[in-house]
C-alpha positions in Angstrom: -84.3 -49.7 72.7 -86.1 -51.5 69.8 -83.8 -53.4 67.5 -85.3 -54.8 64.4 -83.7 -57.3 62.0 -83.0 -56.0 58.5 -85.3 -56.8 55.6 -83.6 -59.5 53.7 -84.2 -60.8 50.1 -83.1 -64.4 50.2 -80.3 -65.6 47.9 -78.7 -69.0 47.1 -76.1 -69.9 49.7 -72.8 -68.0 49.2 -74.1 -66.3 46.0 -75.8 -63.1 45.1 -78.4 -64.9 42.9 -81.9 -64.3 44.3 -83.8 -67.3 45.6 -86.6 -67.1 43.0 -89.0 -69.6 41.4 -91.5 -69.5 38.5 -94.8 -69.2 40.4 -96.5 -72.0 38.3 -93.7 -74.5 37.4 -91.6 -73.9 40.5 -88.5 -73.9 38.3 -85.5 -71.6 39.0 -84.3 -69.1 36.4 -83.2 -67.8 34.1 -86.6 -66.3 33.5 -88.4 -64.9 30.4 -91.1 -62.2 30.8 -93.2 -64.3 28.4 -94.4 -67.8 29.4 -97.0 -70.2 28.0 -97.2 -72.1 31.3 -99.2 -69.8 33.6 -102.7 -69.3 35.0 -103.4 -66.0 33.4 -104.4 -65.0 29.9 -101.6 -62.4 29.5 -98.8 -65.0 29.0 -96.6 -63.1 31.4 -94.2 -64.8 33.8 -94.8 -64.5 37.5 -92.0 -65.3 39.9 -91.9 -65.9 43.6 -89.2 -64.0 45.6 -88.6 -64.9 49.2 -87.8 -62.5 52.0 -87.4 -62.4 55.8 -88.2 -59.8 58.4 -91.3 -58.4 56.9 -93.7 -57.7 59.8 -97.1 -59.4 59.4 -98.7 -55.9 59.5 -96.8 -55.0 56.3 -97.7 -58.1 54.4 -100.0 -56.5 51.9 -99.5 -55.4 48.3 -99.8 -51.7 49.0 -96.8 -51.8 51.5 -94.4 -53.7 49.3 -92.5 -52.5 46.2 -90.1 -54.6 44.1 -87.7 -52.9 41.7 -85.1 -54.2 39.3 -82.1 -52.4 37.8 -80.3 -53.5 34.6 -76.6 -53.1 33.8 -77.4 -49.7 32.2 -78.9 -48.5 35.5 -82.5 -48.4 34.1 -85.0 -49.1 36.9 -88.1 -51.1 36.5 -91.0 -51.7 38.8 -92.0 -55.4 39.1 -95.8 -55.4 39.8 -96.5 -57.2 43.1 -99.5 -59.5 42.7 -99.4 -61.5 45.9 -97.7 -61.4 49.3 -98.0 -63.9 52.2 -96.2 -66.2 54.6 -94.6 -69.3 53.0 -96.5 -72.4 53.9 -94.5 -74.4 56.4 -92.0 -71.5 56.9 -93.7 -68.8 58.9 -90.5 -66.8 59.1 -90.4 -66.4 55.3 -92.5 -64.2 53.2 -93.3 -65.1 49.5 -93.7 -62.2 47.1 -95.1 -62.9 43.7 -94.2 -60.4 41.0 -95.0 -60.1 37.3 -92.0 -59.6 35.0 -92.6 -56.5 32.7 -92.1 -56.7 28.9 -89.3 -54.2 29.2 -87.0 -56.7 30.9 -86.9 -59.1 27.9 -83.3 -60.1 27.2 -82.0 -57.9 30.1 -79.5 -60.5 31.4 -78.6 -60.1 35.0 -80.7 -57.5 36.8 -80.4 -56.4 40.4 -83.7 -56.8 42.4 -84.6 -55.2 45.7 -87.7 -55.3 47.9 -88.9 -52.2 49.6 -91.3 -52.2 52.5 -92.4 -48.7 53.5 -89.1 -47.0 54.5 -87.0 -50.2 54.6 -84.9 -51.6 51.8 -83.7 -55.1 51.4 -80.3 -56.2 50.1 -79.9 -56.4 46.3 -79.8 -59.8 44.6 -79.4 -60.9 41.0 -82.1 -62.2 38.8 -81.3 -63.5 35.3 -83.8 -62.6 32.5 -83.4 -64.0 29.0 
């Protein structure tokens, strides 16, 4: 019998807040969809989320979806721009997503990672 560990979106210890960092400044949230400190010309914020139990075969952009849900139950896709093992932590996968304009001033949103048929836990991300 094959037993696999559940896909897990990492959170701060004893909290529901997602472990997330601005992909350029490495600062924790709250985040804004718009950011002057980035490596792209679109001035959009990219954040790194961290997950465990993503098989190496599924570590590609086409296999991974990230969605956010606001307090009004509106759902937003967070475009995945990069996926890979976290340097020095081979058990952890880093997922870089771009925050869409529609999330501006959303407050706390629930984020979730989906890999093919598997869903992670939900974690909070604060957007101002």
